[in-house]
N, C-alpha and C positions, 0 to 999 in steps of 0.2 A: 503493499499500500504506499502510496506516495501522497504528500499534502503540499498544495500550492496556493499561496494568496494571489489573487488577480483582481485588477480593477477593470471593470466593463464600463464602456461609454456607449449608451444606446442613442442612435439620431431619432429624432421626432417620430419618424415612421415606423420604427422598431419597439417604442416603449410598451405597447400593448400587445406585444407577441408573448405567447407562453414559453419563453426560453428557459426558465427554470424547470419546469415540467419535462421539456425535451432533454435537458441535461441528466435528469434522473432517469426517465424512462428509456430514452435510447441510448445513452451512454453508460448507464448504471453507475453515476457518480453521486457521491454524498457531498452536501455543501452546506455551509454555515453563512448567512448573510451577517457580516460585520458592520457594515456601513452602507446605507442607501439614500440617494437624492433623487427622486423620481417625480417629474413633472409631466403628466400626460400631454401630449402633443406639442412638447417643447424638447426635452432631453432628459436623459437619466443616466445617473452614474452609481455603480455598485462596487462595493468591496466584498469579495467572497472568498472563503477558504475552501478549496475543492479536494476531496479525498477520494482515491480510486487508484486503479493502475496506471502507470505511467502512460502506456499506450491509450487508454481510454480517456485520460485527461487530455492528451495531444489531440485525439480524435473531436472531443468536446470544444477544444479551442478553435480547431479547424472549422466545426460547424458555426461557432460565433463569428468568426472572421467572414464565412460565407455569407452569413446573414447581415453583414456590414456593421457589426458591433466590434468597437476598438477593444482590443485586449491588451493589457500591460501587467507586468509582475509588480506587485504591490511593493516589494522592497526598494524599487526604483524611484518610489513616489516620496519616500521620506528623505529629506536633505538636512544633514547636520554638519554645519559649518564649524570644524573643530579649532580653526584659527580664530574664529569669532567668540567661541563659546568661552566663558570665564569660570566654568566648573562650580557654579553656586550651588547646584542641586535643587533649586526651585522646581525644575520640571519632574524630577523625580517623585515628589510629593504628590503629583497629580497622575502620574503613569500607572493606570489600573492593571496593566498587564506586567509591569515590572520590566518593560523593555529597556528604560532608562534607569540607571543607577550609578551610584558613585563607588569608585574602587576605594576600598577602606584603607588601603597603604597610601596610594598616591593622590587620593581625592579628585581623580580625573572621571569626567563623565564616560560611562561605558552604554553604547547603544547595541542591543541584540535584535537586529532586524526581523528574525523569525519570530519573535514575540509580539511585533507591533501590529496592531490593528488600524493604526491610522484615524485614531479618534479626534485628534486634534486638540486634546486638553493641554498638552504641553506648549503649544504655541503661544498661548496668552500668558503663561507663566515665565517664559525666557525673557529676561530685562534687555538682552542685547539682539533679540530676534536671530538667534543662532540656528533655530530650527524651522524648517519650512515643509510644508506638504504641497504636492501636487497632485490634486485629484481631478 
């Protein structure tokens, strides 16, 4: 079993299609919706964690692309500017998944991409705006 976090961007003519149903039924994939912003007849963005065989995930992604849905790996959407970061730790207090933490020895910020669900709570906490999300 493989798990992958992906961001889907739906154009206005695809927002009302039963995409989730097809991923489950036709590709035997499990998924969890981690974040969604969908406006009918305008656009939709969804962060999902997909679980299944590597082959089935790839086939599911091919289906999404064929349906004109943009697919990006979620880990690429979190930007942490380590040069700008002052390692104050404010973001860690809001990180519900513990993707952000401070090293107990060096007090440097550690970011574990595989834990991040791109919720955006850390954005407002950062006093120097070293964290950015692209969704």
